[in-house]
C-alpha positions in Angstrom: 212.4 33.1 -173.0 212.9 30.0 -175.2 210.6 27.1 -174.7 212.4 23.8 -175.6 210.7 20.5 -176.0 213.6 18.0 -175.7 212.7 14.7 -177.3 214.7 11.5 -178.1 214.0 11.9 -181.9 212.2 14.9 -183.3 210.7 12.8 -186.2 208.8 10.8 -183.5 207.2 14.0 -182.1 203.8 14.2 -183.9 202.5 17.6 -182.5 203.0 21.1 -183.7 202.7 23.5 -180.8 203.1 27.3 -181.5 206.0 29.0 -179.9 207.9 25.8 -179.0 211.2 24.6 -180.3 211.6 20.8 -180.6 215.2 19.8 -179.9 216.9 16.4 -180.1 218.1 15.2 -176.7 221.6 14.5 -178.0 221.9 18.0 -179.4 220.7 19.5 -176.1 223.3 17.5 -174.2 226.2 18.2 -176.5 225.7 21.5 -178.4 227.4 24.4 -176.5 224.7 26.9 -177.7 222.2 25.4 -175.3 224.5 25.6 -172.3 225.0 29.3 -173.0 221.3 30.1 -173.3 220.3 31.6 -169.9 216.6 32.1 -170.9 215.6 28.6 -171.9 212.9 26.6 -170.2 213.2 22.8 -170.8 210.3 20.4 -171.1 211.8 16.9 -171.1 209.7 14.6 -173.3 212.1 11.8 -173.6 210.7 8.3 -173.6 212.5 7.2 -170.5 213.6 8.9 -167.3 215.5 5.9 -166.1 218.6 6.6 -164.0 221.5 7.7 -166.1 219.5 7.4 -169.3 219.5 10.2 -171.9 216.2 11.5 -170.5 217.7 11.6 -167.0 220.7 13.6 -168.2 218.5 16.1 -170.0 216.9 17.1 -166.8 220.1 16.9 -164.8 222.0 19.2 -167.1 219.0 21.5 -167.6 219.0 22.1 -163.8 222.7 22.9 -163.9 222.2 25.4 -166.7 219.3 27.1 -164.9 216.7 25.9 -167.4 214.3 24.6 -164.7 213.4 21.3 -166.4 210.0 19.7 -166.3 210.2 17.1 -164.8 213.1 17.7 -162.4 215.5 14.9 -161.5 213.8 14.9 -158.0 210.4 14.4 -159.6 211.8 11.6 -161.8 213.1 9.8 -158.7 209.8 10.4 -157.0 207.9 8.7 -159.8 210.1 5.6 -159.6 209.3 4.9 -155.9 205.8 3.6 -155.1 206.3 4.5 -151.5 207.1 8.2 -152.4 204.2 8.2 -154.9 201.9 7.2 -152.1 203.4 9.7 -149.7 203.1 12.6 -152.1 199.6 11.7 -153.2 198.3 11.4 -149.6 197.4 15.2 -149.6 195.1 14.7 -152.5 193.3 11.6 -151.2 190.0 13.5 -150.7 190.3 14.9 -154.2 190.8 11.4 -155.6 187.7 10.2 -153.8 185.6 13.0 -155.1 186.8 12.6 -158.7 186.6 8.8 -158.9 183.9 7.9 -156.5 181.3 7.5 -159.3 183.3 4.8 -161.1 182.2 1.2 -160.8 185.4 -0.4 -162.0 188.3 -1.5 -159.8 191.1 0.2 -161.9 191.3 3.6 -163.6 193.9 5.2 -165.8 194.1 9.0 -166.1 196.1 10.7 -168.9 197.4 14.1 -167.9 198.4 16.6 -170.6 200.0 19.8 -169.2 197.8 19.5 -166.2 194.5 18.7 -168.0 192.5 15.7 -169.0 190.3 15.2 -172.0 187.3 14.8 -169.7 186.7 18.1 -167.9 185.5 16.5 -164.7 189.0 15.2 -164.0 190.8 18.5 -164.7 191.2 19.4 -161.0 192.7 16.0 -160.2 194.9 16.2 -163.3 196.2 19.6 -162.3 197.1 18.4 -158.8 199.0 15.4 -160.1 200.8 17.7 -162.6 201.8 19.8 -159.6 203.1 16.9 -157.7 205.1 15.1 -160.4 205.8 17.9 -163.0 206.0 15.9 -166.1 204.2 17.5 -169.1 202.7 14.2 -170.2 201.7 11.8 -167.5 199.7 8.6 -167.0 198.4 7.9 -163.5 197.1 4.4 -162.5 194.5 4.1 -159.7 193.2 1.1 -158.0 190.3 0.6 -155.6 191.3 -1.2 -152.4 188.9 -1.9 -149.5 186.5 0.5 -151.2 189.0 3.4 -151.4 190.7 4.7 -154.5 194.5 4.9 -154.3 197.2 6.0 -156.7 199.3 3.0 -157.6 201.8 4.7 -159.8 202.6 7.4 -162.3 204.8 7.3 -165.4 205.6 9.6 -168.4 203.7 9.2 -171.7 205.9 9.0 -174.7 204.8 11.0 -177.8 204.1 7.8 -179.7 201.8 6.6 -177.0 199.4 9.6 -177.2 196.2 8.2 -178.8 195.4 9.7 -182.2 192.1 11.0 -181.0 193.9 12.8 -178.0 196.4 14.7 -180.1 194.3 17.7 -180.9 193.5 18.1 -177.2 197.2 17.8 -176.3 198.0 20.7 -178.7 195.2 22.8 -177.2 196.3 22.0 -173.6 199.9 22.9 -174.3 198.9 26.0 -176.2 196.7 27.2 -173.3 199.4 26.4 -170.8 202.1 28.5 -172.6 199.6 31.2 -173.5 198.9 31.7 -169.8 202.6 32.0 -169.0 203.3 34.4 -171.8 200.5 36.7 -170.8 202.1 37.1 -167.5 205.5 37.8 -169.0 204.2 40.3 -171.5 202.4 42.2 -168.8 205.7 43.3 -167.4 208.1 43.0 -170.3 210.9 45.0 -168.5 211.2 42.6 -165.5 214.2 40.4 -165.2 213.0 37.8 -162.7 209.7 36.2 -161.7 208.5 35.6 -158.2 205.7 33.4 -157.0 203.9 34.3 -153.8 202.1 31.3 -152.3 199.0 32.2 -150.4 195.6 30.7 -149.4 192.7 32.9 -150.2 190.4 30.8 -147.9 192.6 31.2 -144.8 190.8 33.3 -142.2 194.1 34.2 -140.5 196.7 34.5 -143.2 200.2 35.8 -142.6 199.5 38.7 -144.9 196.1 40.2 -145.8 195.1 41.1 -149.3 196.3 44.7 -149.1 199.8 43.5 -147.9 199.9 41.0 -150.7 199.2 43.7 -153.2 202.0 45.8 -151.7 204.4 42.9 -152.2 203.4 42.6 -155.8 204.0 46.4 -156.4 207.3 46.3 -154.5 208.5 43.4 -156.6 207.8 45.5 -159.8 209.6 48.5 -158.3 212.8 46.4 -158.0 212.5 44.9 -161.5 210.7 41.6 -160.7 207.3 40.3 -161.7 205.3 38.8 -158.8 202.4 36.4 -159.2 200.1 35.2 -156.5 199.7 31.4 -156.7 197.8 28.8 -154.6 198.8 25.3 -153.7 196.9 24.0 -156.8 199.3 26.0 -159.0 202.4 24.8 -157.3 203.1 22.7 -160.4 204.2 25.9 -162.1 207.1 26.4 -159.7 209.7 25.8 -162.4 208.5 29.0 -164.2 209.7 31.2 -161.3 213.1 32.4 -160.0 211.8 32.8 -156.4 209.1 31.6 -154.1 207.7 33.7 -151.2 205.5 31.7 -148.8 202.7 33.8 -147.4 200.7 30.9 -146.2 200.7 29.4 -142.7 203.4 26.8 -142.6 203.8 23.4 -141.0 206.1 20.4 -141.5 203.4 17.8 -142.2 201.9 20.2 -144.7 202.0 21.1 -148.4 203.9 24.4 -147.6 206.9 22.4 -146.4 206.8 20.1 -149.4 206.5 23.0 -151.8 209.4 24.8 -150.1 211.5 21.6 -150.2 210.7 21.1 -153.9 211.5 24.8 -154.7 214.9 24.5 -152.9 215.7 21.3 -154.8 214.9 23.1 -158.1 217.4 25.8 -157.2 214.7 28.4 -156.7 215.2 31.1 -154.0 212.6 30.4 -151.3 211.6 32.3 -148.2 210.9 30.6 -145.9 213.2 27.8 -146.7 212.3 24.3 -145.5 215.1 24.2 -142.9 213.6 27.3 -141.3 210.1 25.9 -141.4 211.4 22.6 -139.8 213.2 24.5 -137.0 210.7 27.2 -136.2 207.5 25.2 -136.2 208.7 22.8 -133.4 208.7 24.3 -130.0 210.7 21.4 -128.5 213.6 22.1 -130.9 213.4 25.9 -130.2 213.5 25.4 -126.4 216.5 23.1 -126.7 218.3 25.5 -129.1 217.8 28.6 -126.9 219.0 26.7 -123.8 222.1 25.4 -125.6 223.1 28.9 -126.7 222.2 30.7 -123.4 219.5 32.8 -125.0 217.3 34.0 -122.2 213.8 32.4 -122.2 211.1 31.5 -119.7 212.0 28.6 -117.5 211.1 25.6 -119.6 210.6 21.8 -119.1 210.4 19.4 -122.0 207.6 17.1 -120.8 207.3 13.4 -121.5 205.3 10.6 -119.7 208.1 10.0 -117.1 208.4 13.6 -115.9 204.8 14.9 -116.3 204.4 15.0 -112.6 207.3 17.4 -112.1 205.8 20.3 -113.9 204.2 22.2 -111.0 207.1 21.6 -108.7 209.6 22.8 -111.3 207.8 25.7 -112.9 205.1 26.6 -110.4 201.5 27.4 -111.3 200.0 28.8 -113.4 202.0 27.2 -116.2 201.8 27.4 -120.0 201.6 24.2 -122.0 202.5 24.1 -125.7 202.0 21.5 -128.4 205.3 21.3 -130.3 203.7 22.5 -133.6 201.4 25.1 -132.1 200.9 28.4 -134.1 198.8 31.5 -133.9 198.0 30.8 -130.2 196.4 27.4 -131.1 197.7 24.5 -129.1 198.9 26.8 -126.3 197.0 26.8 -123.0 197.5 28.2 -119.5 196.8 25.9 -116.6 195.9 27.2 -113.2 195.7 24.1 -111.0 197.2 20.6 -110.7 194.0 18.7 -111.5 193.6 20.6 -114.8 197.3 20.3 -115.4 197.3 16.5 -115.2 194.3 16.2 -117.5 195.8 18.7 -120.1 199.2 17.1 -120.1 197.7 13.6 -120.6 195.7 14.9 -123.6 198.7 16.6 -125.2 200.9 13.6 -124.8 198.4 11.5 -126.7 199.2 13.8 -129.7 202.9 14.1 -129.3 205.6 12.2 -127.3 207.0 15.5 -126.1 205.3 18.7 -124.9 206.7 22.0 -123.8 205.9 23.5 -120.4 207.0 27.1 -119.6 206.6 29.3 -116.6 203.9 31.9 -117.0 205.2 35.5 -117.3 202.3 38.0 -117.3 203.0 41.1 -119.4 200.7 43.7 -120.9 202.2 43.1 -124.4 204.7 40.9 -126.3 207.5 42.4 -128.4 207.8 41.2 -132.0 211.0 41.9 -133.9 210.8 41.2 -137.6 214.1 40.1 -139.0 215.3 39.3 -142.6 218.8 38.6 -143.8 220.1 38.9 -140.2 218.8 42.5 -140.0 215.9 43.9 -137.9 213.2 45.5 -140.2 210.4 46.4 -137.7 209.5 46.2 -134.1 205.9 45.8 -132.8 204.2 45.7 -129.5 201.4 43.2 -129.6 199.1 43.9 -126.7 197.1 41.1 -125.0 193.5 40.6 -126.2 190.9 42.1 -123.9 190.5 40.1 -120.7 193.0 37.5 -121.9 196.6 36.4 -121.3 197.5 36.0 -125.0 197.6 38.5 -127.9 194.8 36.4 -129.5 191.7 35.2 -127.8 189.4 32.7 -129.4 185.7 32.6 -128.6 183.6 29.4 -128.4 183.2 29.3 -132.2 187.0 29.5 -132.8 186.8 33.1 -134.0 190.0 35.1 -133.2 190.0 38.4 -131.3 193.4 40.2 -131.3 194.7 42.9 -129.0 196.0 46.2 -130.3 199.4 46.5 -132.0 201.8 49.4 -132.1 204.7 49.5 -134.5 207.9 51.5 -134.0 211.1 52.1 -135.8 213.9 49.7 -135.0 216.0 52.6 -133.6 213.2 53.5 -131.2 212.9 50.1 -129.6 214.9 49.1 -126.5 218.4 48.0 -127.8 218.3 44.8 -125.6 215.1 43.7 -127.2 216.5 44.0 -130.7 219.9 42.4 -129.8 218.2 39.4 -128.1 215.9 38.9 -131.1 218.8 38.9 -133.5 220.8 36.5 -131.4 217.9 34.0 -131.4 217.0 34.4 -135.1 220.6 34.0 -136.2 220.6 30.5 -134.7 217.9 29.6 -137.3 219.3 31.1 -140.4 219.0 34.2 -142.6 215.3 33.9 -143.6 212.3 36.0 -142.6 211.5 35.6 -138.9 209.4 37.1 -136.2 210.9 36.9 -132.7 208.5 37.1 -129.8 209.9 38.5 -126.6 208.5 39.2 -123.1 210.2 41.9 -121.2 210.0 41.6 -117.4 211.8 44.6 -115.9 215.0 45.0 -117.9 215.3 41.3 -118.7 214.2 40.0 -122.1 212.8 36.5 -122.5 212.5 34.9 -126.0 209.2 33.2 -126.3 209.6 31.8 -129.8 211.1 32.4 -133.2 208.5 32.3 -135.9 209.1 31.6 -139.6 206.6 33.3 -141.9 205.7 36.1 -139.5 202.6 38.3 -139.9 203.0 41.3 -142.2 199.6 43.0 -142.5 198.9 46.4 -144.1 198.5 49.1 -141.4 200.2 47.0 -138.7 203.8 45.8 -139.3 204.3 48.3 -142.1 203.0 51.3 -140.1 206.4 52.9 -139.9 208.3 51.9 -143.0 205.1 51.6 -145.2 206.0 50.7 -148.8 209.7 50.6 -147.9 209.2 47.4 -145.8 207.9 45.6 -148.8 210.7 46.9 -151.0 213.3 45.8 -148.4 211.9 42.2 -148.6 211.7 42.2 -152.3 215.2 43.6 -152.5 216.5 40.7 -150.6 214.8 38.3 -153.0 216.4 40.2 -156.0 219.9 40.1 -154.4 219.6 36.3 -153.7 218.3 35.5 -157.2 221.0 37.5 -158.9 223.6 35.8 -156.7 222.3 32.4 -157.7 222.2 33.3 -161.4 225.8 34.7 -161.4 228.3 32.3 -163.0 230.9 31.0 -160.5 234.1 32.9 -160.4 237.1 31.0 -161.7 240.5 31.5 -160.0 
């Protein structure tokens, strides 16, 4: 892998960083040798990223060449919009407060060199901003308003603007940054591609447990890829990877969606893709989608303030109420009587203009069909938690208690369950989905289609074992290779 620092004029670049080739921007744009190099990684250090400037075209062509530029054109545009800067920085507001709360001034400037600052106490904040805006050398301007620190803007730092007394630190920061990358690549020197697996080590109910994550890493190696576990704080390294596998609970108003969107914009293969996250995490959308395509589901009513009084008459009691973005049994309640129903609906409508109400179908278990690339991979029976109507029961402290699970081969499951699951999942896309189905008699009812379904060691992999992980990694490999393949000319 060739690391290229693309600058307006090499004679203006004052730093000597080991293992890095400094390239004039004009040469990068015009020399055919760079367009043929499939292994290059571009760090755009031009003075300006203005629209249609030389710096803008460096990142634009680097993206077309598969060189994964830092910053991307998307990040460049983000930096130019104060509204987008504020929107992106909202998720680190608490980190800003912690980092800058001790300051007495009303303004503060933070210089960010490859995710680090010369003052160690600001490194965490510097790393987060590097992850959001991607430029190797950044300057962030903060202002205190009404007692709260806010990010006013970010802009790239030109080489000539690096203070003399910071230059040694910049060399060290860059050297450490690239040394970290190269250690990972050396560890698996025979691999062709690199996969990031996004996870949250602090999540008490992750989509995959530690043993399953380790299996994914081993499976990636077995098909010729190098897999690295990353957290949201390391999302700034996305450009180093060819694929992103999200193994963290997803939501639209959440960093998982923003990271997936950014990966897709960078041309990185991502599962689950932002479109799947958007569709699967909203129960209102799913209810309408299933109805429009005649997919069998429990009788459903989309509830708003004008029809809230129709629920009991339309669906009967008991009835199940769902917040549109509910997940892992949170935001889903069963209501037994009209008085409780009225109060529950009122509370839910304060959170969302629309709520989903469904008829209650009591069953001993739910079917879950795991699907990827429009193929069923596994089928599970998730039994209801003890003395509860859902597969997960939460006690007064919020702790989850799950029912038993039994996994079977796809060929052993009822064909109608698998067919119904595939019909529903195919309406979303070709990502990784878990389709939940209730079977009443011979009739199957789709409860929901989940992106990012649970895959835990000893549960979903009970039948296929290591082959399940290899199947998923094989899909990543095929998609990455397809994306890397030059277009065919007639």
